[in-house]
VOMI-623708 format. One record per residue (C-alpha): residue number from 1; y negated, x negated, z negated. Coordinates in Angstrom, 1 decimal. Example, Ala and Ser with C-alpha at 12.3 -4.5 7.8 and 13.67 -1.06 7.14 Angstrom:
BEGIN
- 1  4.5  -12.3  -7.8 $
- 2  1.1  -13.7  -7.1 $
END
This chain:
BEGIN
- 1  8.0  -35.3  26.6 $
- 2  4.9  -32.9  27.9 $
- 3  6.7  -29.5  28.3 $
- 4  8.9  -30.0  24.9 $
- 5  4.9  -30.9  23.0 $
- 6  3.4  -27.8  24.7 $
- 7  6.3  -25.7  23.5 $
- 8  6.1  -27.0  20.0 $
- 9  1.6  -26.0  20.2 $
- 10  2.6  -22.7  21.2 $
- 11  5.4  -22.1  18.7 $
- 12  2.9  -23.1  15.8 $
- 13  0.3  -20.6  17.3 $
- 14  2.7  -17.6  17.1 $
- 15  3.4  -18.5  13.9 $
- 16  -0.5  -18.3  12.7 $
- 17  -1.5  -15.4  14.7 $
- 18  1.2  -13.6  11.8 $
- 19  -0.4  -15.7  8.8 $
- 20  -3.1  -13.1  7.2 $
- 21  -6.8  -14.7  7.6 $
- 22  -8.0  -15.7  4.4 $
- 23  -10.8  -13.3  2.6 $
- 24  -14.1  -15.0  2.4 $
- 25  -16.4  -11.8  2.2 $
- 26  -17.9  -10.9  -0.9 $
- 27  -15.3  -8.8  -3.5 $
- 28  -15.0  -5.7  -5.6 $
- 29  -12.8  -6.5  -8.9 $
- 30  -11.8  -3.4  -8.3 $
- 31  -9.8  -3.3  -11.8 $
- 32  -11.8  -5.6  -14.2 $
- 33  -8.3  -6.8  -16.4 $
- 34  -9.9  -4.2  -19.4 $
- 35  -10.5  -0.5  -18.9 $
- 36  -9.8  2.1  -15.7 $
- 37  -14.1  2.1  -14.9 $
- 38  -13.8  3.7  -11.5 $
- 39  -11.1  5.3  -10.9 $
- 40  -10.1  8.6  -12.2 $
- 41  -6.1  10.1  -12.9 $
- 42  -4.7  12.4  -11.4 $
- 43  -1.2  13.7  -12.6 $
- 44  -0.2  17.5  -12.5 $
- 45  1.7  17.3  -15.2 $
- 46  -1.8  16.7  -17.4 $
- 47  -2.8  19.8  -16.7 $
- 48  -0.7  22.2  -18.0 $
- 49  1.7  20.5  -20.6 $
- 50  -0.6  19.5  -23.7 $
- 51  2.3  16.9  -24.6 $
- 52  2.3  14.4  -21.6 $
- 53  0.8  11.3  -21.2 $
- 54  -1.1  10.0  -18.7 $
- 55  1.4  7.1  -16.8 $
- 56  -1.1  4.6  -16.6 $
- 57  -2.6  2.3  -19.5 $
- 58  -4.2  -1.7  -19.9 $
- 59  -1.4  -4.2  -21.2 $
- 60  -2.5  -7.6  -21.6 $
- 61  -4.7  -7.3  -18.9 $
- 62  -3.1  -5.9  -16.5 $
- 63  -2.5  -2.4  -15.4 $
- 64  0.5  -0.6  -15.6 $
- 65  1.7  2.2  -14.0 $
- 66  5.0  3.5  -16.4 $
- 67  5.6  5.6  -13.8 $
- 68  6.9  9.0  -15.3 $
- 69  5.1  11.3  -15.5 $
- 70  4.0  11.2  -11.9 $
- 71  0.9  10.9  -9.7 $
- 72  -1.6  8.7  -8.8 $
- 73  -4.9  6.9  -10.2 $
- 74  -7.2  6.5  -7.6 $
- 75  -10.9  5.2  -7.3 $
- 76  -14.3  7.4  -7.5 $
- 77  -15.4  5.0  -4.7 $
- 78  -14.4  5.8  -1.1 $
- 79  -14.7  2.6  1.0 $
- 80  -14.4  1.5  5.0 $
- 81  -13.5  -1.4  7.0 $
- 82  -12.1  -3.5  4.0 $
- 83  -9.1  -6.0  2.8 $
- 84  -7.5  -5.4  0.2 $
- 85  -5.4  -7.6  -1.9 $
- 86  -3.0  -6.6  -4.8 $
- 87  -0.8  -8.0  -7.1 $
- 88  2.8  -6.0  -8.9 $
- 89  5.3  -6.9  -9.8 $
- 90  8.4  -4.4  -11.4 $
- 91  8.2  -4.7  -14.6 $
- 92  12.3  -3.9  -15.1 $
- 93  14.5  -2.1  -12.9 $
- 94  14.0  -1.7  -9.4 $
- 95  11.9  1.2  -7.9 $
- 96  9.3  3.5  -6.4 $
- 97  5.5  3.0  -6.1 $
- 98  3.2  2.4  -3.4 $
- 99  -1.0  2.3  -2.4 $
- 100  -2.4  4.5  -0.5 $
- 101  -5.7  3.9  1.2 $
- 102  -7.9  6.6  3.5 $
- 103  -7.0  8.9  0.3 $
- 104  -8.9  12.6  0.8 $
- 105  -8.1  15.7  -0.1 $
- 106  -5.8  16.3  -3.3 $
- 107  -1.7  17.3  -4.0 $
- 108  -1.1  17.9  0.0 $
- 109  1.9  16.5  -0.1 $
- 110  4.1  18.0  -3.1 $
- 111  1.6  19.1  -4.1 $
- 112  0.9  15.9  -5.8 $
- 113  -0.2  13.6  -3.6 $
- 114  -3.4  13.0  -1.6 $
- 115  -3.8  13.4  1.8 $
- 116  -3.5  9.2  3.4 $
- 117  -1.1  6.5  4.7 $
- 118  0.4  5.1  1.9 $
- 119  2.0  1.3  1.7 $
- 120  5.1  1.1  0.3 $
- 121  5.9  -0.9  -2.5 $
- 122  9.4  0.2  -3.2 $
- 123  11.5  -2.6  -4.0 $
- 124  13.3  -3.8  -0.7 $
- 125  10.8  -1.3  0.8 $
- 126  8.0  -3.2  0.7 $
- 127  5.6  -2.5  4.1 $
- 128  6.6  0.7  5.0 $
- 129  4.3  3.3  6.3 $
- 130  4.6  6.6  4.7 $
- 131  2.5  9.5  6.5 $
- 132  0.9  12.2  3.6 $
- 133  -1.9  14.2  6.0 $
- 134  -2.3  11.5  8.0 $
- 135  -0.8  9.7  10.9 $
- 136  -0.3  6.5  12.4 $
- 137  1.1  4.8  15.8 $
- 138  3.3  1.0  15.5 $
- 139  5.0  -0.3  18.5 $
- 140  8.2  1.0  19.3 $
- 141  7.6  4.3  17.7 $
- 142  11.0  6.3  18.0 $
- 143  12.7  3.1  17.0 $
- 144  11.1  2.8  13.5 $
- 145  10.6  6.3  12.8 $
- 146  13.5  8.3  15.1 $
- 147  13.2  10.9  17.0 $
- 148  10.0  12.0  18.2 $
- 149  10.6  15.6  17.9 $
- 150  10.8  15.1  14.1 $
- 151  7.6  13.6  12.5 $
- 152  4.8  15.1  11.0 $
- 153  3.0  14.4  8.2 $
- 154  4.4  17.5  5.4 $
- 155  7.3  17.6  3.7 $
- 156  10.7  18.1  5.8 $
- 157  9.2  15.7  8.8 $
- 158  10.0  12.6  9.7 $
- 159  6.9  10.2  7.3 $
- 160  8.3  7.3  7.3 $
- 161  7.3  4.1  9.6 $
- 162  10.2  1.4  9.4 $
- 163  8.2  -2.5  8.4 $
- 164  8.6  -4.8  10.3 $
- 165  10.9  -7.7  8.6 $
- 166  13.1  -7.3  5.2 $
- 167  13.6  -10.6  2.8 $
- 168  9.2  -10.1  2.8 $
- 169  10.0  -9.7  -1.3 $
- 170  9.8  -12.0  -4.3 $
- 171  13.1  -11.6  -6.9 $
- 172  12.7  -8.5  -9.2 $
- 173  9.9  -9.5  -11.6 $
- 174  8.5  -12.1  -9.5 $
- 175  4.9  -11.3  -8.9 $
- 176  4.4  -10.1  -4.9 $
- 177  1.2  -10.5  -3.4 $
- 178  -0.1  -7.4  -0.9 $
- 179  -2.5  -7.8  1.5 $
- 180  -3.6  -5.2  3.2 $
- 181  -6.4  -5.0  6.4 $
- 182  -7.7  -1.7  7.3 $
- 183  -10.6  -2.0  10.1 $
- 184  -11.5  1.2  12.3 $
- 185  -8.5  3.4  12.6 $
- 186  -6.1  -0.3  12.3 $
- 187  -4.1  -1.1  9.5 $
- 188  -2.2  -4.3  8.8 $
- 189  -0.5  -5.5  5.6 $
- 190  1.2  -8.6  5.0 $
- 191  3.2  -8.9  1.4 $
- 192  3.9  -12.6  0.5 $
- 193  1.8  -13.9  3.9 $
- 194  4.4  -12.0  6.0 $
- 195  3.4  -9.0  8.7 $
- 196  4.9  -6.1  7.2 $
- 197  3.5  -3.9  9.4 $
- 198  1.0  -3.2  12.3 $
- 199  -0.5  -0.1  12.6 $
- 200  -3.2  1.5  15.2 $
- 201  -4.7  4.8  16.4 $
- 202  -5.1  6.1  12.3 $
- 203  -5.9  9.6  11.5 $
- 204  -8.6  8.6  9.3 $
- 205  -10.5  4.9  8.9 $
- 206  -12.0  5.6  5.2 $
- 207  -11.4  7.0  1.5 $
- 208  -10.5  6.7  -1.2 $
- 209  -7.3  4.0  -2.8 $
- 210  -4.5  5.0  -4.7 $
- 211  -2.0  3.5  -7.0 $
- 212  0.6  5.8  -7.4 $
- 213  3.0  6.9  -10.6 $
- 214  6.6  7.3  -9.0 $
- 215  9.8  6.4  -11.6 $
- 216  9.6  3.0  -11.9 $
- 217  7.7  1.3  -14.1 $
- 218  4.7  -1.2  -12.0 $
- 219  2.1  -4.5  -13.4 $
- 220  -0.8  -5.1  -11.5 $
- 221  -2.7  -8.2  -12.1 $
- 222  -5.2  -7.7  -9.5 $
- 223  -6.8  -5.6  -7.2 $
- 224  -9.7  -6.7  -5.4 $
- 225  -11.5  -5.0  -2.0 $
- 226  -13.3  -7.6  0.7 $
- 227  -15.7  -6.3  2.7 $
- 228  -14.9  -6.7  5.7 $
END
């Protein structure tokens, strides 16, 4: 009986270790529900096409990424050592989007996206890392990224690092919760309270935060940063 109880306690401890820590520190609402104050839009097509319309707008107190034309919306300020909580959903068809953390040099990938680490939101792939000019390590690196000789942080290289588990996302159209903890050179990600990625030795530890427009309509109702 004593051995059985020890196993149960150990199992519960391991499960709890996977849960995201609570965000009890001071918070900053990066999106205030009314306007895009504190952000600026970077959509390359808008540089040359006078008829191009920004893919980012406010609707019903939600920040909407219409997905087209491709680009991103990025904070004016830089941040370091924080917890970011985002609530999002795909409005119509499933598709692609992502949160970029530690963003810096503009348009280094496809002459569009800034140097950063992308935390993937693509439907059924939430929590993958994509390296954009920066790099990050995880356990089982070759299993989750491919052959070492193919790794890289630019076009044509293996930039994707698979998440730890699938099945963390809610059914299409429902709201998902994503928590990203950036501390020093580590980045941990939870989707709906499930740990989906745990990276270390990141080549950046601070920068701006961006949300992508990447082909699909996505609604954001919460983008809150907590100081670690």
